[in-house]
C-alpha positions, 0 to 999 in steps of 0.5 A: 590475215589476223590468224597469219599475223598471230603465227610465229615467224619460225613456224612459217619458215620451215627448212627443207632438209633437201635444200640446206642453206649456207648456214647449215652447209659447209661444215664437214668434209662431205659438204666440201666434196658435194660442193666441188662436185656441184661444179662438175654438174655445170658441164651438163647444162645445155648452155655450156658443154651439153649443147650451145657452146659448140655453136660458138666454138665450132660453128662460128669458126671457119669449120662450121655454119648453120642453115637452121630454119631458126633464123636467129640461131643461124644468124649467130653463126654468121656474125649477124648479131641483132638481139644481144639478149638472144638466149641460145646465142649469148645470154644462156652461156654467159649466165651458166658460165657465171653460175659455174664460177659462183659454185667455184667461189663457194668452194674457195670461200667456205672450204678453208674453214672446214677441218679435214683429217687429211690436208691433202684432201682439202688442198685437192678440193680447193685445187679442183675449184681453182682449175674449174674457175680458170677453165670457165674464165678461159672460155669466157675470155675466148668468147667475150674477152672483157668480162668481170672477174668475180672472185668471191661468192656473189650476192644478187645485188652485186655490181661487179667491175669489168676487167680487161682481157689482159686482167682475165688472162692474168687471173686464169694464170694465177688460178692454174698455177695454184691448182698445179701445186696441189693437184695429182699427176693421176687420180685413183679409179673412183675419181677419174675425170677430175683434173690432173697436173696434165690438165692444168698444164694443158690449159696453162699452155693454152692461156699463155699461147693465146697471149703469145707468151711462148717461153712460158707456154713451153715450160707448161708443155715440157711437163708432158715430155721432160717433166712428171708427165713424160711417158704418161700420155700416148696416142691411141692406135685407133683414131676413132677411139677418141670420140666413142663411148667405148674407150674413154679416159684412155692414154690420149686423154688429158682432160675430158667431160664425163658424160652419161646416159643414165638419166634419160630425162629432159630435166636440166636443173640441179636435181638428182635426175638432171640430164648428164649427157651430151646433146651435140650429136642431136643438133649436129646430125645429118637431116632426118637423124637430128636437128641438123642445126650445125653443119661442117664446111665442105672445104675440109673434105677437100683438104683431107684429100690433098695428101694420101697415106704411105700406102696410097690411101685416103687419110683415115681421119677423114672417115671419122671426122666428117659425113659427106656424100662420098663417104660410103664410096671412099670408106664403105661406111653406111651412115647410120645404116642407111643411104643418103642423097646429099648436095655435092658440097654438104658435110656434117661433123662425125666426131661424137656421132653414134652411128658406130652402134645405132641408127639415130640420135637423141639428147642422151649421148654418153660419149665423153667429150675430150677437151684436151687430147695428147695429139693437141699437146703434141701440135701445141708443143710444135707450135711453141717450139717453132715460135721460139725459132726451133723449127727443126725441133718441132717436126718430130712432134708433128710426125708423131701425129701424122705417123699414127694415121700412116701419113708420110714424114713431114719433111717428105711432103712439106719440105718447104714448110721447114724454110722458116717460122712463118712457113712452118706456122702456115703448114701447122694450121693445116695439120691442126685442122686435119687432126682436131677438126670439130673439137672446139679449138679452131676459134682459139686457133684463129684468134691466136694466129691473128687470122681475124685481125685485118681485112686482108687476113679475114678475106682469106678465111672467107674464101673457106667460109663465106660467113666471114664476109660479114666479119667486122675487124675489131668487133666480131673478134668477141661477142657482145656482152648480153645487153641486159647485163650492161643495162643492169650494171653501170660498171659494164661497158658494151664491147667495142663496135656493138 
């Protein structure tokens, strides 16, 4: 002890050059680039887009459910929330959401003081940070709603104030508008995957639509049709190409996460060997292939089979959307190269599975996850036009999506949907399901349409998904805040009903 007390303090505090502190970082353009790149690395965290967020966005909706032997995990897909501190259902996603926001704030706080040779490069780094902060707050708004807006680099002893959902939406709008001013229409090949003006407008439209700001949403979506983005995006001929690793960043891609199987390691920290792949397929795959913790509701198979193509065939989207008992008989597909015996009403999500080139799944799926596709943009535009009273103008945008897979013109089979705004909206709900099933948009859709706002409406959803018999109106529209956050921060109040 005497020897230690005699040592100079600076001899004990040896800096690790591989972990620079803020005192020596944030000095150069390269520091700024590294800082913004660290935000993208958050996509690879299991709590976010590598694994657990799909349980909240896909399985909690009426598209999916869980029969996992891990009972608490399954309970969190059927609105049976007992332990608000359950990591995989709540806390981990909250934690990593704010870790991502912290990284955005670090860039936004420090990069303005760095000198750049080219102002445009600096602006684009700041624009990326604003877009990514908005993106993470967008999903926080969908899941928890009343979350703290942390807009500066935080400290461990901070006690942020809680914000209302309206305030969160307003901040998302602000970040996206500022990002829109500086981000490009297109990046060069070396930077593919960074947000473009198209990606910003897509999330701006989504944000407006969740608030029923239809006129503002139309302005954002006009970008794709009458603005700079007109002619830049198009539907790919082969529907399956939207979910494989062989045709990524194609003409239909508006924004996608760039997954990779380069690092086949269990490391999910922040080191150079961290995992950069998707684990969705491993957790959603059929029995004996993956963990089968997430399944699809069978009602969707029946919905696909209600209407045939112009040539009299089954909707080809069914083939690439779901695994189900009659898949081989219907389309000739040997699932993962083997035969199966399933219950008559069982189904699994096929999108992003890798049965198209291998016989098993693992934690290292390299398929990029398409957060926004042009097909979604077309259907969102149709929805906005309809809500603004322009139902007839909306039809061609739905027809583009239907025509790609050989379905008859909308007016041929669904003339009754043209009778008014409400009728069109009800049919559009089906069109979105057929096109976008399993793509993490359904929870936002149900909330936007008001289908979870009254017991009568929830009972309709429960006919498709019996887990909604547990749904309490006014409560389960949002997740509980992690209880540990509420206990540690007197400025937080637990969400209503919890």
